[in-house]
TORFI-101745 format. One record per residue (C-alpha): residue number from 1; y, x, z; residue in one letter. Coordinates in nm, 3 decimals, always signed. Example, Ala and Ser with C-alpha at 12.3 -4.5 7.8 and 13.67 -1.06 7.14 Angstrom:
2
resi->1&c2->-0.450&c1->+1.230&c3->+0.780&resn->A
resi->2&c2->-0.106&c1->+1.367&c3->+0.714&resn->S
This chain:
293
resi->1&c2->+0.000&c1->+0.006&c3->+0.000&resn->M
resi->2&c2->+0.369&c1->+0.121&c3->-0.080&resn->S
resi->3&c2->+0.663&c1->-0.018&c3->+0.084&resn->C
resi->4&c2->+1.035&c1->+0.001&c3->-0.044&resn->I
resi->5&c2->+1.293&c1->-0.094&c3->+0.232&resn->K
resi->6&c2->+1.613&c1->-0.283&c3->+0.113&resn->E
resi->7&c2->+1.861&c1->-0.358&c3->+0.390&resn->K
resi->8&c2->+1.678&c1->-0.603&c3->+0.633&resn->N
resi->9&c2->+1.371&c1->-0.682&c3->+0.414&resn->C
resi->10&c2->+1.064&c1->-0.499&c3->+0.322&resn->V
resi->11&c2->+0.921&c1->-0.525&c3->-0.025&resn->K
resi->12&c2->+0.544&c1->-0.421&c3->-0.012&resn->A
resi->13&c2->+0.298&c1->-0.381&c3->-0.315&resn->T
resi->14&c2->-0.082&c1->-0.333&c3->-0.289&resn->Q
resi->15&c2->-0.268&c1->-0.133&c3->-0.549&resn->T
resi->16&c2->-0.548&c1->-0.350&c3->-0.709&resn->S
resi->17&c2->-0.869&c1->-0.191&c3->-0.816&resn->F
resi->18&c2->-1.092&c1->-0.237&c3->-1.124&resn->R
resi->19&c2->-1.466&c1->-0.156&c3->-1.155&resn->L
resi->20&c2->-1.544&c1->+0.166&c3->-1.350&resn->Q
resi->21&c2->-1.873&c1->+0.047&c3->-1.502&resn->R
resi->22&c2->-2.085&c1->-0.268&c3->-1.515&resn->E
resi->23&c2->-2.335&c1->-0.335&c3->-1.237&resn->V
resi->24&c2->-2.618&c1->-0.591&c3->-1.220&resn->T
resi->25&c2->-2.839&c1->-0.750&c3->-0.952&resn->R
resi->26&c2->-3.084&c1->-1.030&c3->-0.940&resn->E
resi->27&c2->-3.157&c1->-1.287&c3->-0.655&resn->G
resi->28&c2->-3.206&c1->-1.652&c3->-0.572&resn->I
resi->29&c2->-2.951&c1->-1.911&c3->-0.484&resn->G
resi->30&c2->-2.963&c1->-2.035&c3->-0.117&resn->L
resi->31&c2->-2.944&c1->-2.402&c3->-0.215&resn->F
resi->32&c2->-3.087&c1->-2.415&c3->-0.555&resn->T
resi->33&c2->-3.362&c1->-2.153&c3->-0.510&resn->G
resi->34&c2->-3.314&c1->-2.061&c3->-0.864&resn->M
resi->35&c2->-3.344&c1->-1.688&c3->-0.995&resn->E
resi->36&c2->-3.020&c1->-1.556&c3->-1.131&resn->A
resi->37&c2->-2.873&c1->-1.231&c3->-1.302&resn->V
resi->38&c2->-2.539&c1->-1.148&c3->-1.166&resn->L
resi->39&c2->-2.326&c1->-0.901&c3->-1.338&resn->Q
resi->40&c2->-1.995&c1->-0.757&c3->-1.248&resn->L
resi->41&c2->-1.806&c1->-0.598&c3->-1.546&resn->S
resi->42&c2->-1.445&c1->-0.443&c3->-1.569&resn->P
resi->43&c2->-1.185&c1->-0.630&c3->-1.784&resn->L
resi->44&c2->-0.851&c1->-0.481&c3->-1.929&resn->P
resi->45&c2->-0.558&c1->-0.482&c3->-1.675&resn->P
resi->46&c2->-0.397&c1->-0.816&c3->-1.658&resn->G
resi->47&c2->-0.704&c1->-1.011&c3->-1.732&resn->S
resi->48&c2->-0.752&c1->-1.163&c3->-1.376&resn->G
resi->49&c2->-1.097&c1->-1.266&c3->-1.246&resn->V
resi->50&c2->-1.317&c1->-1.461&c3->-1.479&resn->I
resi->51&c2->-1.646&c1->-1.633&c3->-1.410&resn->F
resi->52&c2->-1.897&c1->-1.692&c3->-1.711&resn->E
resi->53&c2->-2.224&c1->-1.897&c3->-1.698&resn->R
resi->54&c2->-2.455&c1->-1.715&c3->-1.937&resn->T
resi->55&c2->-2.718&c1->-1.981&c3->-1.912&resn->D
resi->56&c2->-2.523&c1->-2.248&c3->-2.069&resn->L
resi->57&c2->-2.461&c1->-2.293&c3->-2.434&resn->P
resi->58&c2->-2.157&c1->-2.072&c3->-2.559&resn->G
resi->59&c2->-2.138&c1->-1.886&c3->-2.220&resn->S
resi->60&c2->-1.839&c1->-2.086&c3->-2.107&resn->P
resi->61&c2->-1.569&c1->-1.922&c3->-1.874&resn->R
resi->62&c2->-1.289&c1->-1.997&c3->-1.650&resn->F
resi->63&c2->-1.032&c1->-1.794&c3->-1.473&resn->K
resi->64&c2->-1.047&c1->-1.795&c3->-1.090&resn->L
resi->65&c2->-0.784&c1->-2.023&c3->-0.932&resn->N
resi->66&c2->-0.778&c1->-2.202&c3->-0.584&resn->L
resi->67&c2->-0.735&c1->-2.537&c3->-0.778&resn->S
resi->68&c2->-1.081&c1->-2.501&c3->-0.918&resn->L
resi->69&c2->-1.247&c1->-2.551&c3->-0.568&resn->V
resi->70&c2->-1.469&c1->-2.868&c3->-0.632&resn->Q
resi->71&c2->-1.627&c1->-2.905&c3->-0.294&resn->A
resi->72&c2->-1.717&c1->-2.727&c3->+0.037&resn->T
resi->73&c2->-2.079&c1->-2.850&c3->+0.151&resn->P
resi->74&c2->-2.157&c1->-2.572&c3->+0.372&resn->R
resi->75&c2->-2.044&c1->-2.313&c3->+0.098&resn->C
resi->76&c2->-1.750&c1->-2.308&c3->-0.161&resn->T
resi->77&c2->-1.817&c1->-2.439&c3->-0.516&resn->I
resi->78&c2->-1.572&c1->-2.374&c3->-0.780&resn->I
resi->79&c2->-1.567&c1->-2.505&c3->-1.147&resn->G
resi->80&c2->-1.401&c1->-2.711&c3->-1.400&resn->N
resi->81&c2->-1.493&c1->-3.017&c3->-1.620&resn->D
resi->82&c2->-1.752&c1->-2.787&c3->-1.804&resn->V
resi->83&c2->-1.932&c1->-2.615&c3->-1.534&resn->F
resi->84&c2->-1.934&c1->-2.487&c3->-1.188&resn->S
resi->85&c2->-2.051&c1->-2.201&c3->-0.956&resn->V
resi->86&c2->-2.167&c1->-2.249&c3->-0.612&resn->Q
resi->87&c2->-2.188&c1->-2.007&c3->-0.307&resn->T
resi->88&c2->-1.915&c1->-1.777&c3->-0.422&resn->V
resi->89&c2->-1.763&c1->-1.672&c3->-0.091&resn->E
resi->90&c2->-1.982&c1->-1.374&c3->+0.004&resn->H
resi->91&c2->-1.904&c1->-1.220&c3->-0.333&resn->L
resi->92&c2->-1.515&c1->-1.299&c3->-0.321&resn->T
resi->93&c2->-1.504&c1->-1.177&c3->+0.035&resn->A
resi->94&c2->-1.601&c1->-0.835&c3->-0.085&resn->A
resi->95&c2->-1.376&c1->-0.848&c3->-0.375&resn->L
resi->96&c2->-1.114&c1->-0.934&c3->-0.142&resn->H
resi->97&c2->-1.168&c1->-0.659&c3->+0.092&resn->A
resi->98&c2->-1.175&c1->-0.404&c3->-0.178&resn->Y
resi->99&c2->-0.869&c1->-0.550&c3->-0.365&resn->A
resi->100&c2->-1.078&c1->-0.597&c3->-0.698&resn->I
resi->101&c2->-0.916&c1->-0.752&c3->-0.995&resn->D
resi->102&c2->-0.959&c1->-0.776&c3->-1.366&resn->D
resi->103&c2->-1.320&c1->-0.854&c3->-1.345&resn->L
resi->104&c2->-1.577&c1->-1.050&c3->-1.541&resn->L
resi->105&c2->-1.843&c1->-1.220&c3->-1.323&resn->I
resi->106&c2->-2.139&c1->-1.332&c3->-1.519&resn->R
resi->107&c2->-2.409&c1->-1.529&c3->-1.357&resn->V
resi->108&c2->-2.724&c1->-1.685&c3->-1.532&resn->S
resi->109&c2->-2.733&c1->-1.986&c3->-1.303&resn->G
resi->110&c2->-2.526&c1->-2.240&c3->-1.115&resn->P
resi->111&c2->-2.527&c1->-2.025&c3->-0.792&resn->E
resi->112&c2->-2.438&c1->-1.675&c3->-0.691&resn->I
resi->113&c2->-2.761&c1->-1.503&c3->-0.531&resn->P
resi->114&c2->-2.762&c1->-1.529&c3->-0.159&resn->I
resi->115&c2->-2.944&c1->-1.187&c3->-0.129&resn->F
resi->116&c2->-2.962&c1->-1.133&c3->+0.254&resn->D
resi->117&c2->-2.713&c1->-1.373&c3->+0.347&resn->G
resi->118&c2->-2.437&c1->-1.111&c3->+0.401&resn->S
resi->119&c2->-2.172&c1->-0.945&c3->+0.183&resn->S
resi->120&c2->-2.328&c1->-0.596&c3->+0.205&resn->L
resi->121&c2->-2.522&c1->-0.656&c3->-0.146&resn->P
resi->122&c2->-2.175&c1->-0.709&c3->-0.304&resn->F
resi->123&c2->-2.009&c1->-0.406&c3->-0.134&resn->V
resi->124&c2->-2.301&c1->-0.203&c3->-0.261&resn->E
resi->125&c2->-2.253&c1->-0.329&c3->-0.616&resn->M
resi->126&c2->-1.875&c1->-0.259&c3->-0.591&resn->I
resi->127&c2->-1.943&c1->+0.101&c3->-0.501&resn->E
resi->128&c2->-2.218&c1->+0.151&c3->-0.732&resn->E
resi->129&c2->-1.966&c1->+0.046&c3->-1.015&resn->G
resi->130&c2->-1.723&c1->+0.273&c3->-0.879&resn->G
resi->131&c2->-1.353&c1->+0.172&c3->-0.872&resn->V
resi->132&c2->-1.029&c1->+0.292&c3->-1.036&resn->T
resi->133&c2->-0.672&c1->+0.213&c3->-0.947&resn->A
resi->134&c2->-0.524&c1->-0.076&c3->-1.136&resn->G
resi->135&c2->-0.202&c1->-0.258&c3->-1.124&resn->E
resi->136&c2->+0.022&c1->-0.255&c3->-0.825&resn->D
resi->137&c2->+0.071&c1->-0.629&c3->-0.693&resn->K
resi->138&c2->+0.342&c1->-0.770&c3->-0.468&resn->P
resi->139&c2->+0.223&c1->-0.861&c3->-0.147&resn->I
resi->140&c2->+0.357&c1->-1.192&c3->+0.004&resn->K
resi->141&c2->+0.452&c1->-1.156&c3->+0.350&resn->I
resi->142&c2->+0.481&c1->-1.475&c3->+0.580&resn->L
resi->143&c2->+0.828&c1->-1.536&c3->+0.716&resn->K
resi->144&c2->+0.737&c1->-1.866&c3->+0.897&resn->T
resi->145&c2->+0.452&c1->-1.978&c3->+1.102&resn->P
resi->146&c2->+0.212&c1->-2.222&c3->+0.930&resn->V
resi->147&c2->-0.020&c1->-2.459&c3->+1.121&resn->Y
resi->148&c2->-0.317&c1->-2.692&c3->+1.027&resn->W
resi->149&c2->-0.551&c1->-2.882&c3->+1.226&resn->S
resi->150&c2->-0.812&c1->-3.145&c3->+1.186&resn->S
resi->151&c2->-1.034&c1->-3.282&c3->+1.469&resn->G
resi->152&c2->-1.158&c1->-2.980&c3->+1.643&resn->D
resi->153&c2->-1.060&c1->-2.731&c3->+1.364&resn->M
resi->154&c2->-0.749&c1->-2.555&c3->+1.397&resn->H
resi->155&c2->-0.571&c1->-2.262&c3->+1.197&resn->L
resi->156&c2->-0.238&c1->-2.101&c3->+1.232&resn->A
resi->157&c2->-0.087&c1->-1.814&c3->+1.032&resn->A
resi->158&c2->+0.198&c1->-1.594&c3->+1.206&resn->L
resi->159&c2->+0.416&c1->-1.345&c3->+1.055&resn->P
resi->160&c2->+0.258&c1->-0.996&c3->+1.055&resn->S
resi->161&c2->+0.279&c1->-0.654&c3->+0.901&resn->S
resi->162&c2->-0.081&c1->-0.668&c3->+0.793&resn->E
resi->163&c2->-0.353&c1->-0.893&c3->+0.698&resn->C
resi->164&c2->-0.535&c1->-0.990&c3->+1.027&resn->K
resi->165&c2->-0.779&c1->-1.266&c3->+1.127&resn->I
resi->166&c2->-0.865&c1->-1.359&c3->+1.474&resn->S
resi->167&c2->-1.154&c1->-1.612&c3->+1.505&resn->Y
resi->168&c2->-1.294&c1->-1.829&c3->+1.787&resn->T
resi->169&c2->-1.615&c1->-1.987&c3->+1.726&resn->L
resi->170&c2->-1.748&c1->-2.257&c3->+1.964&resn->H
resi->171&c2->-2.103&c1->-2.400&c3->+1.956&resn->Y
resi->172&c2->-2.124&c1->-2.577&c3->+2.307&resn->P
resi->173&c2->-2.484&c1->-2.727&c3->+2.214&resn->N
resi->174&c2->-2.637&c1->-2.363&c3->+2.165&resn->S
resi->175&c2->-2.651&c1->-2.131&c3->+2.445&resn->A
resi->176&c2->-2.762&c1->-1.863&c3->+2.195&resn->C
resi->177&c2->-2.453&c1->-1.896&c3->+2.010&resn->I
resi->178&c2->-2.202&c1->-2.044&c3->+2.253&resn->G
resi->179&c2->-1.848&c1->-1.907&c3->+2.231&resn->T
resi->180&c2->-1.773&c1->-1.604&c3->+2.034&resn->Q
resi->181&c2->-1.439&c1->-1.431&c3->+1.938&resn->F
resi->182&c2->-1.351&c1->-1.142&c3->+1.706&resn->F
resi->183&c2->-1.036&c1->-1.010&c3->+1.543&resn->S
resi->184&c2->-1.014&c1->-0.777&c3->+1.255&resn->V
resi->185&c2->-0.745&c1->-0.613&c3->+1.030&resn->S
resi->186&c2->-0.860&c1->-0.619&c3->+0.670&resn->L
resi->187&c2->-0.938&c1->-0.311&c3->+0.510&resn->S
resi->188&c2->-1.230&c1->-0.179&c3->+0.275&resn->P
resi->189&c2->-1.335&c1->+0.041&c3->+0.580&resn->E
resi->190&c2->-1.329&c1->-0.243&c3->+0.854&resn->T
resi->191&c2->-1.488&c1->-0.496&c3->+0.622&resn->F
resi->192&c2->-1.786&c1->-0.275&c3->+0.537&resn->K
resi->193&c2->-1.856&c1->-0.186&c3->+0.899&resn->K
resi->194&c2->-1.747&c1->-0.476&c3->+1.097&resn->E
resi->195&c2->-1.777&c1->-0.784&c3->+0.869&resn->I
resi->196&c2->-2.006&c1->-0.743&c3->+0.555&resn->A
resi->197&c2->-2.334&c1->-0.680&c3->+0.744&resn->P
resi->198&c2->-2.294&c1->-1.027&c3->+0.922&resn->S
resi->199&c2->-2.535&c1->-1.304&c3->+0.778&resn->R
resi->200&c2->-2.487&c1->-1.672&c3->+0.738&resn->T
resi->201&c2->-2.644&c1->-1.866&c3->+1.016&resn->F
resi->202&c2->-2.778&c1->-2.210&c3->+1.108&resn->S
resi->203&c2->-2.932&c1->-2.383&c3->+1.403&resn->I
resi->204&c2->-3.287&c1->-2.493&c3->+1.302&resn->Y
resi->205&c2->-3.260&c1->-2.846&c3->+1.417&resn->E
resi->206&c2->-2.947&c1->-2.907&c3->+1.172&resn->E
resi->207&c2->-3.105&c1->-2.747&c3->+0.871&resn->I
resi->208&c2->-3.452&c1->-2.892&c3->+0.900&resn->A
resi->209&c2->-3.361&c1->-3.211&c3->+0.744&resn->P
resi->210&c2->-3.184&c1->-3.042&c3->+0.461&resn->L
resi->211&c2->-3.497&c1->-2.833&c3->+0.403&resn->I
resi->212&c2->-3.719&c1->-3.135&c3->+0.413&resn->E
resi->213&c2->-3.497&c1->-3.315&c3->+0.146&resn->K
resi->214&c2->-3.492&c1->-2.988&c3->-0.068&resn->G
resi->215&c2->-3.127&c1->-2.908&c3->-0.019&resn->F
resi->216&c2->-3.206&c1->-2.547&c3->+0.089&resn->L
resi->217&c2->-3.465&c1->-2.441&c3->-0.159&resn->K
resi->218&c2->-3.374&c1->-2.057&c3->-0.114&resn->G
resi->219&c2->-3.331&c1->-2.070&c3->+0.277&resn->G
resi->220&c2->-3.556&c1->-1.826&c3->+0.475&resn->S
resi->221&c2->-3.540&c1->-1.573&c3->+0.762&resn->L
resi->222&c2->-3.474&c1->-1.314&c3->+0.468&resn->Q
resi->223&c2->-3.162&c1->-1.506&c3->+0.355&resn->T
resi->224&c2->-3.012&c1->-1.618&c3->+0.686&resn->A
resi->225&c2->-2.995&c1->-1.597&c3->+1.072&resn->V
resi->226&c2->-3.186&c1->-1.901&c3->+1.207&resn->V
resi->227&c2->-3.149&c1->-2.010&c3->+1.595&resn->V
resi->228&c2->-3.426&c1->-2.230&c3->+1.719&resn->K
resi->229&c2->-3.464&c1->-2.339&c3->+2.089&resn->D
resi->230&c2->-3.179&c1->-2.111&c3->+2.164&resn->D
resi->231&c2->-3.335&c1->-1.791&c3->+2.026&resn->R
resi->232&c2->-3.286&c1->-1.603&c3->+1.723&resn->V
resi->233&c2->-3.609&c1->-1.671&c3->+1.498&resn->M
resi->234&c2->-3.546&c1->-1.352&c3->+1.287&resn->N
resi->235&c2->-3.773&c1->-1.083&c3->+1.399&resn->P
resi->236&c2->-3.516&c1->-0.809&c3->+1.360&resn->E
resi->237&c2->-3.282&c1->-0.994&c3->+1.581&resn->G
resi->238&c2->-2.906&c1->-0.988&c3->+1.510&resn->L
resi->239&c2->-2.731&c1->-0.688&c3->+1.332&resn->R
resi->240&c2->-2.423&c1->-0.694&c3->+1.513&resn->L
resi->241&c2->-2.290&c1->-0.839&c3->+1.863&resn->Q
resi->242&c2->-2.102&c1->-1.158&c3->+1.758&resn->G
resi->243&c2->-2.270&c1->-1.177&c3->+1.428&resn->E
resi->244&c2->-2.200&c1->-1.535&c3->+1.373&resn->M
resi->245&c2->-1.843&c1->-1.511&c3->+1.448&resn->V
resi->246&c2->-1.799&c1->-1.207&c3->+1.223&resn->R
resi->247&c2->-1.982&c1->-1.425&c3->+0.943&resn->H
resi->248&c2->-1.713&c1->-1.692&c3->+0.987&resn->K
resi->249&c2->-1.435&c1->-1.444&c3->+0.926&resn->I
resi->250&c2->-1.653&c1->-1.320&c3->+0.621&resn->L
resi->251&c2->-1.647&c1->-1.674&c3->+0.474&resn->D
resi->252&c2->-1.273&c1->-1.708&c3->+0.529&resn->M
resi->253&c2->-1.188&c1->-1.372&c3->+0.366&resn->I
resi->254&c2->-1.393&c1->-1.492&c3->+0.069&resn->G
resi->255&c2->-1.229&c1->-1.838&c3->+0.066&resn->D
resi->256&c2->-0.860&c1->-1.671&c3->+0.084&resn->F
resi->257&c2->-0.937&c1->-1.443&c3->-0.211&resn->Y
resi->258&c2->-0.900&c1->-1.772&c3->-0.431&resn->L
resi->259&c2->-0.532&c1->-1.784&c3->-0.345&resn->M
resi->260&c2->-0.504&c1->-1.502&c3->-0.608&resn->G
resi->261&c2->-0.257&c1->-1.259&c3->-0.437&resn->F
resi->262&c2->-0.267&c1->-1.021&c3->-0.147&resn->P
resi->263&c2->-0.064&c1->-1.140&c3->+0.161&resn->F
resi->264&c2->+0.029&c1->-1.024&c3->+0.509&resn->F
resi->265&c2->-0.025&c1->-1.290&c3->+0.794&resn->A
resi->266&c2->-0.220&c1->-1.305&c3->+1.102&resn->H
resi->267&c2->-0.458&c1->-1.585&c3->+1.078&resn->I
resi->268&c2->-0.572&c1->-1.737&c3->+1.396&resn->I
resi->269&c2->-0.870&c1->-1.975&c3->+1.357&resn->A
resi->270&c2->-1.081&c1->-2.194&c3->+1.585&resn->I
resi->271&c2->-1.383&c1->-2.365&c3->+1.455&resn->R
resi->272&c2->-1.279&c1->-2.333&c3->+1.088&resn->S
resi->273&c2->-1.532&c1->-2.377&c3->+0.812&resn->G
resi->274&c2->-1.501&c1->-2.385&c3->+0.415&resn->H
resi->275&c2->-1.327&c1->-2.739&c3->+0.421&resn->F
resi->276&c2->-1.068&c1->-2.605&c3->+0.656&resn->A
resi->277&c2->-1.027&c1->-2.268&c3->+0.480&resn->N
resi->278&c2->-0.962&c1->-2.418&c3->+0.152&resn->N
resi->279&c2->-0.707&c1->-2.683&c3->+0.293&resn->A
resi->280&c2->-0.537&c1->-2.401&c3->+0.467&resn->F
resi->281&c2->-0.517&c1->-2.184&c3->+0.171&resn->A
resi->282&c2->-0.333&c1->-2.443&c3->-0.007&resn->N
resi->283&c2->-0.096&c1->-2.473&c3->+0.276&resn->E
resi->284&c2->-0.032&c1->-2.095&c3->+0.274&resn->L
resi->285&c2->+0.037&c1->-2.114&c3->-0.106&resn->V
resi->286&c2->+0.273&c1->-2.391&c3->-0.062&resn->N
resi->287&c2->+0.461&c1->-2.200&c3->+0.226&resn->Q
resi->288&c2->+0.470&c1->-1.865&c3->+0.008&resn->F
resi->289&c2->+0.612&c1->-2.072&c3->-0.290&resn->T
resi->290&c2->+0.892&c1->-2.207&c3->-0.046&resn->K
resi->291&c2->+0.965&c1->-1.869&c3->+0.083&resn->E
resi->292&c2->+0.998&c1->-1.723&c3->-0.262&resn->S
resi->293&c2->+1.261&c1->-1.968&c3->-0.384&resn->L
């Protein structure tokens, strides 16, 4: 990041990065259970982030945009009138943390592979592809606090000199999860070490009906952390202390990438999920638009 001081204001820019070479990986979707090939390919500067469905006639594309969020049913689905892509958040979290732009995301199915339920596989793809500096982008710096609430979900954004997320997770009906708190300043280093390894998680009693109805065809102990009878069912246990709250932050980082620009604010969240993240991202975009007038 570079900063230029002018009187009482600070103008800041962030260098975006492009992949140096194409990388490919295969996996299954968490919800669909379908095999898919995921390819990340560099695009010329100024291209933005583009999704392509290689399994559909004509390989249709769309450019990533917050307005393309179609639904948030335990994941984030983006799309247009032609096609959609499901469960994008673990990929976009890694792209956000590494400031990746000008990227073509090809996927041969309706869902981004879940891999191990974390963002580490996507971090590995970025590092395998290598990065090169791209264009400098202006950082939007929040000037006025923004708040959003719905039921027991609460989000606030406060002015800050960095991008920081503080999250409180509260599962009163699970002693194993309970109440967890974590706070992190976003950078490639902190994301890779503190956030990316955290896996998606569920309480078994909540997802059992979904499994029985065929809504989680790719779900397993290899793709998620599952808590049953107040214990972690995964033989290896948890990867990190507070892995669940860290994964909530991971999801938020991924959902905020869809805003399309870097920003500085301290996000404070309580029990937020994909629906709330998307609603708050729109609130932030509106606020940044007002402040730029």
